[in-house]
Backbone as CSV, one residue per row, in Angstrom:
resi,resn,N_x,N_y,N_z,CA_x,CA_y,CA_z,C_x,C_y,C_z
1,UNK,0.705,-1.067,0.112,-0.125,0.210,0.102,0.782,1.475,-0.198
2,UNK,0.421,2.382,-0.927,1.470,3.360,-0.739,1.461,3.981,0.617
3,UNK,2.520,4.323,1.316,2.104,5.180,2.275,1.656,6.569,2.447
4,UNK,1.686,7.275,1.364,0.858,8.357,1.121,-0.295,8.723,0.922
5,UNK,-1.332,7.583,0.502,-2.289,7.278,-0.160,-3.435,7.808,1.258
6,UNK,-4.576,8.181,1.410,-5.459,8.567,1.867,-6.320,7.765,2.084
7,UNK,-6.306,7.426,3.202,-8.010,6.146,3.865,-9.348,6.975,4.275
8,UNK,-10.145,6.371,3.187,-11.487,6.787,3.613,-12.189,6.159,4.978
9,UNK,-11.827,6.908,6.141,-12.524,6.625,7.458,-14.184,6.433,7.152
10,UNK,-14.549,5.778,8.144,-15.939,5.676,8.061,-16.568,6.932,8.943
11,UNK,-17.432,8.203,8.656,-17.596,9.817,9.134,-18.808,9.254,9.791
12,UNK,-19.781,9.658,11.113,-21.224,9.255,11.833,-21.727,10.883,10.603
13,UNK,-23.007,10.531,11.008,-24.263,11.678,10.305,-23.929,12.412,10.791
14,UNK,-23.887,13.450,10.115,-24.612,15.264,10.503,-25.398,15.587,10.889
15,UNK,-24.901,16.143,12.049,-26.034,16.867,13.031,-27.005,18.368,12.633
16,UNK,-26.342,18.660,11.287,-27.615,19.764,10.545,-28.427,19.019,9.772
17,UNK,-29.858,19.892,10.124,-30.799,19.529,9.219,-31.373,20.872,7.668
18,UNK,-31.635,20.006,6.847,-32.112,21.265,6.576,-33.533,22.060,6.571
19,UNK,-33.823,22.762,6.536,-35.020,23.391,7.426,-35.838,24.661,6.138
20,UNK,-36.664,24.952,5.880,-37.640,25.801,5.372,-37.948,26.683,6.602
21,UNK,-37.343,28.382,6.216,-38.639,29.363,6.708,-39.297,30.159,6.040
22,UNK,-40.808,30.129,6.492,-41.569,30.254,5.661,-42.533,31.531,5.958
23,UNK,-42.926,32.647,5.095,-42.963,34.071,5.792,-44.807,34.022,6.063
24,UNK,-44.864,34.521,7.161,-45.996,34.434,8.283,-46.836,35.217,7.367
25,UNK,-46.686,36.253,6.764,-47.267,37.112,5.994,-48.376,36.187,4.615
26,UNK,-48.002,35.402,4.469,-49.528,34.280,3.699,-48.711,34.254,2.242
27,UNK,-47.610,34.865,1.848,-46.983,35.008,0.381,-46.727,33.433,0.074
28,UNK,-46.276,32.963,0.768,-45.938,31.626,0.376,-44.371,31.619,0.138
29,UNK,-43.576,32.743,0.169,-42.321,32.957,0.058,-41.460,32.213,1.146
30,UNK,-40.300,31.559,0.883,-39.795,31.636,2.166,-38.304,31.164,1.823
31,UNK,-37.514,30.900,2.914,-36.232,31.271,2.364,-35.380,29.777,3.324
32,UNK,-34.496,28.755,2.528,-33.878,27.870,3.243,-32.931,27.774,3.649
33,UNK,-32.076,27.252,4.679,-30.978,27.199,5.462,-30.840,26.008,6.197
34,UNK,-29.620,25.464,7.010,-29.447,24.466,7.854,-29.685,24.905,9.450
35,UNK,-30.259,24.268,10.143,-29.895,24.145,11.561,-29.132,23.110,12.335
36,UNK,-28.430,23.341,13.592,-27.835,22.584,13.836,-29.252,21.664,14.848
37,UNK,-28.835,20.334,15.150,-30.221,19.738,15.883,-29.767,19.894,17.379
38,UNK,-28.443,19.570,17.637,-27.945,19.680,19.170,-27.792,21.066,20.021
39,UNK,-27.625,21.971,18.956,-27.291,23.456,19.695,-28.499,24.351,19.775
40,UNK,-29.371,24.512,18.941,-30.419,24.761,18.507,-31.742,23.956,18.706
41,UNK,-32.351,23.052,19.777,-33.410,22.343,20.182,-34.826,23.191,19.839
42,UNK,-34.749,24.170,19.909,-35.961,25.468,19.795,-36.102,25.800,18.016
43,UNK,-37.472,25.707,17.732,-37.797,25.904,16.539,-37.299,27.435,15.930
44,UNK,-36.636,27.886,14.519,-36.135,29.633,14.232,-37.493,29.915,14.160
45,UNK,-37.039,31.372,14.557,-37.939,32.426,14.054,-37.352,34.040,13.642
46,UNK,-37.304,34.326,12.489,-36.511,35.512,12.281,-37.387,36.367,11.438
47,UNK,-36.717,37.864,11.428,-37.738,38.910,10.757,-37.000,38.488,9.499
48,UNK,-37.743,38.678,8.664,-36.338,38.679,7.040,-37.465,39.526,6.278
49,UNK,-37.086,39.962,5.220,-37.496,40.684,4.112,-37.899,39.803,3.162
50,UNK,-39.314,39.831,2.709,-40.357,39.215,1.770,-40.709,40.348,0.450
51,UNK,-39.902,39.856,-0.537,-40.316,41.199,-1.680,-41.495,40.849,-2.537
52,UNK,-42.078,39.685,-1.804,-43.639,40.222,-2.966,-44.547,41.350,-1.768
53,UNK,-44.357,41.208,-0.580,-45.372,42.343,-0.078,-44.623,43.264,0.263
54,UNK,-42.787,43.031,-0.056,-41.526,44.302,0.350,-41.631,44.832,1.903
55,UNK,-41.957,44.413,2.940,-41.687,44.665,3.833,-40.860,43.559,4.808
56,UNK,-40.282,43.200,5.804,-39.661,42.376,6.632,-40.888,42.062,7.698
57,UNK,-40.994,40.589,7.603,-41.872,40.203,8.309,-41.609,39.035,8.594
58,UNK,-42.356,38.090,10.290,-41.825,36.938,10.729,-41.746,36.060,9.853
59,UNK,-40.371,34.987,9.923,-40.128,33.566,9.261,-40.485,32.683,9.951
60,UNK,-41.138,31.775,10.098,-41.085,30.434,10.938,-40.592,29.509,10.084
61,UNK,-39.784,28.422,11.282,-39.306,26.832,10.483,-40.569,26.052,10.394
62,UNK,-40.155,25.591,9.139,-40.988,24.587,8.569,-40.363,23.418,8.228
63,UNK,-40.876,22.088,7.921,-39.563,21.035,7.768,-40.097,21.022,6.089
64,UNK,-39.229,20.492,5.166,-38.942,20.538,3.938,-39.399,19.327,3.629
65,UNK,-40.222,19.378,2.764,-40.933,17.956,2.284,-40.134,17.261,0.833
């Protein structure tokens, strides 16, 4: 075996999950991001810009289907 070859070791599962931040204005606009499950057990809530209503509104976390 070549001593400079890199061995691919088994890796654990990631601790981050993809989530969807859905606008509370009811426009259907959403952002996607990732959340670390162990560090942030509560659901995300952000105030971000919704370009459909052209205002900053509350975005809440929903699962990506």
